[in-house]
N, C-alpha and C positions, 0 to 999 in steps of 0.2 A: 312163574315158577322157573327156576333154573336149577339144573342138576350138574354136579361136578363130582366125578369119582375121585376119592382121596386115596384109597388103597383097594386093591383087588387081588385075591389069590383064587385058587381053584374052588375053595370052599368058604371064603369070607369076602365081604364087601363092606366098605365104608363109603357113603355117598352123602354129599352136602345137598340139602334140599332148600335152596334159597327162597325166601318169601313166604314160607309156610309157618304155622304155629302148631300148638298141641292138638287142635281140632283135626287137622289133616294127618299129622304124624301118628296119632292114636289109631286112626282108621287104617292107615297102611300097615302099621305094626300089627294090628289085630288080624288083618287079612294075611299077612306073612305067617303069623303063628298058626293059622289054619291051613297053610299050604303044605302039601306033602313034600318031605325032604328038607324042610326048614327046621334046624335044631334050635335056633335062637334068633330073636329079632328085638332090637331096642333102639331108642333114639335119645339124644342128648341135646337140650337147648339152653343149658345153664352156662352163660359166658363166664361167670366168676369162677366156676370150678373147672373150666375147660380152657384155660389159657387165653381168654379174650375172645373166644368163638362167639359169633353173633347169630349164625344161622344153624338150623337143626342139622344134626348128623345122624343118619340112619345107619345102623350096623346090622348086618345079616350074617349068620353062620349056618351053613347047610351041611347035610350029611354027605358022605363020600359019593362022588359021581353026580351031584346036583350042582349045577352052576348057579351061583347066587343071583346073577343078572336074569337068568331064566325064571328063577323063583320070584323075583321082583316083578317081572313081566306078567307072570301068572296071577300074582296077588293083585296087581293093578287091574287086570281084566276082570277079576272076581269082584272088585269094588265097583267097577263100571257096570257090571251085570246087576249087582245088588241095587245100585242107584236107578238103573233103568226099570227094574221090577217094581221098586217103590214108586217111581213116578207113574207108571201105568196103573198101579193099584190106587194111588191117590186120585188120579184123574177119573177112574171108574167110580170111586166112592164119592167124589165131589159132584159127579154128574147125576147122582140119584137124588 
C-alpha cells in the first residue's frame, strides 16, 4: 500500500491509496464516518468517470478545528483495534 496526498486543506483531504480495492476502502470509509469531527468521507475507484484514475482516492471533510490527517489516524487506529478484538475473540472461540 502506498499513500499519496493529492490535496489538503485545514478541513479537507484527498489521498490516493494505491494497491487497495473496495474491501479496504469501505472499511476505512466506515471507520472515518464513525470518527468524531468527520463531516463526510467517501472514495472513488472508477477510472472511466475519474479522468483515467486507476487507484482509489479517499476524500475526507472534517468539522472546523479537526485536522483530516488526525481523523484518518484515529480511524486507522480504530480499525486496528477492531481487528485485534476480533482476532482475540476468534482464537478464544476456536480453542473451545
